[in-house]
C-alpha positions in Angstrom: 0.0 0.0 0.1 1.1 3.6 -0.8 0.7 7.1 0.4 -1.5 7.3 -2.4 -4.1 4.2 -1.3 -4.5 6.0 1.9 -5.1 9.8 0.9 -7.7 8.2 -1.4 -9.9 7.5 1.7 -8.5 10.2 3.3 -8.7 13.1 1.0 -6.3 15.7 0.7 -7.0 18.7 2.8 -4.4 20.0 4.5 -5.0 22.9 7.4 -2.3 25.7 7.0 -1.2 29.0 8.7 1.1 32.0 8.1 4.5 32.1 9.6 3.0 35.2 11.1 0.4 34.5 12.4 0.8 34.5 16.6 0.1 31.5 18.5 -3.1 32.6 19.9 -3.6 31.9 16.4 -2.8 28.7 16.0 -3.5 27.2 19.3 -7.7 28.5 18.1 -7.0 26.9 15.3 -5.5 23.5 16.3 -8.9 23.4 18.7 -11.2 24.6 15.7 -10.1 22.0 13.9 -10.0 19.0 16.6 -6.0 17.7 14.8 -2.7 18.2 16.5 -0.7 19.8 14.2 -0.7 22.3 11.4 1.3 23.1 8.2 3.4 26.1 8.2 3.6 27.9 4.8 6.0 30.6 2.6 3.7 34.0 3.3 4.4 33.9 -1.2 3.4 30.8 -1.9 0.9 28.4 0.4 1.6 25.7 -1.5 5.4 25.3 -0.3 6.1 24.3 3.6 8.3 26.7 5.4 8.0 24.1 8.5 5.7 22.4 10.6 4.2 22.8 13.8 1.7 20.9 16.6 0.6 21.0 20.2 3.8 19.4 21.5 5.9 22.5 20.1 3.8 24.7 21.5 3.9 22.6 24.7 8.0 22.9 24.5 7.8 26.9 24.8 5.2 27.2 27.0 8.0 25.9 29.1 10.6 27.3 28.3 8.8 30.9 28.3 5.0 31.0 29.0 4.7 35.0 29.4 4.1 36.3 26.0 4.4 33.4 24.1 0.6 33.6 23.2 1.8 36.9 20.7 4.7 35.6 19.5 4.6 34.5 15.9 4.2 30.5 14.6 7.6 31.1 12.9 9.5 30.8 16.4 8.0 28.5 17.6 7.6 26.3 14.2 9.9 22.6 13.5 11.3 24.6 10.7 13.1 21.6 9.6 10.5 19.9 8.4 10.4 15.6 6.6 8.3 14.8 4.3 6.8 11.5 1.4 5.5 11.6 -1.1 2.7 10.0 -2.1 4.1 6.8 -4.5 6.1 6.2 -1.1 5.2 2.3 1.1 3.4 3.1 3.9 5.4 0.5 5.9 8.4 3.4 5.1 6.2 5.5 6.3 6.1 4.4 9.4 9.5 3.7 9.9 9.8 6.8 9.2 7.5 8.5 11.6 8.3 5.8 14.4 12.2 6.4 13.8 12.1 9.8 13.8 9.2 10.3 16.7 6.4 12.1 14.9 3.2 12.4 14.0 2.3 13.7 11.2 3.8 13.9 7.5 3.3 16.6 4.8 2.7 14.8 1.5 4.9 16.7 -0.9 5.0 16.2 -4.9 7.4 18.2 -7.0 8.2 20.7 -4.0 4.3 21.4 -3.6 2.6 20.2 -0.1 -1.0 18.5 -1.5 -1.5 16.5 1.8 -0.9 16.0 5.3 -0.5 12.0 6.6 -0.6 11.5 10.5 0.4 8.2 12.2 -3.3 7.5 12.8 -4.3 7.4 9.3 -1.5 4.9 8.6 -2.4 2.9 12.1 -5.8 2.8 10.9 -4.5 1.6 6.8 -2.6 -0.6 8.1 -5.2 -1.8 10.6 -6.9 -2.4 7.1 -4.2 -4.8 5.3 -3.8 -7.1 8.4 -7.9 -7.2 8.4 -7.6 -8.1 4.6 -4.6 -10.2 4.6 -6.5 -12.5 7.6 -10.3 -12.6 6.1 -7.9 -13.5 2.9 -6.6 -16.6 4.9 -9.7 -17.4 6.7 -11.2 -18.3 3.4 -8.3 -20.0 2.0 -8.5 -22.2 5.6 -11.8 -23.0 5.0 -12.5 -23.6 1.6 
């Protein structure tokens, strides 16, 4: 299974925010959308990734500096070194990348452009679907 298969079921919507937005704007967006991370996009080109910012980034920064955190621009709390994947990447390889790097969200990039995002939940759901299909096939084989 490839990331494109996951996206076929999940869709390609991706929530983004400019780096100049405040952390208060970010926190409200995370709450309103019920998500754990947002892709930070280049101010001049909304398909170019400038970073990624998650709940974890905000909490870590909160531990360092609680005063004034909500007024800071997102660009000061985001992770600038963004790991990505492509639609053709194998699901198992993406799962390993996420596990090894301890990240829960990977933007999907094609030809340098942001096209979607996958979460560890998306990967687990797809993998469970694969395992169930394999189990069903084996049971069918055994019972026939």
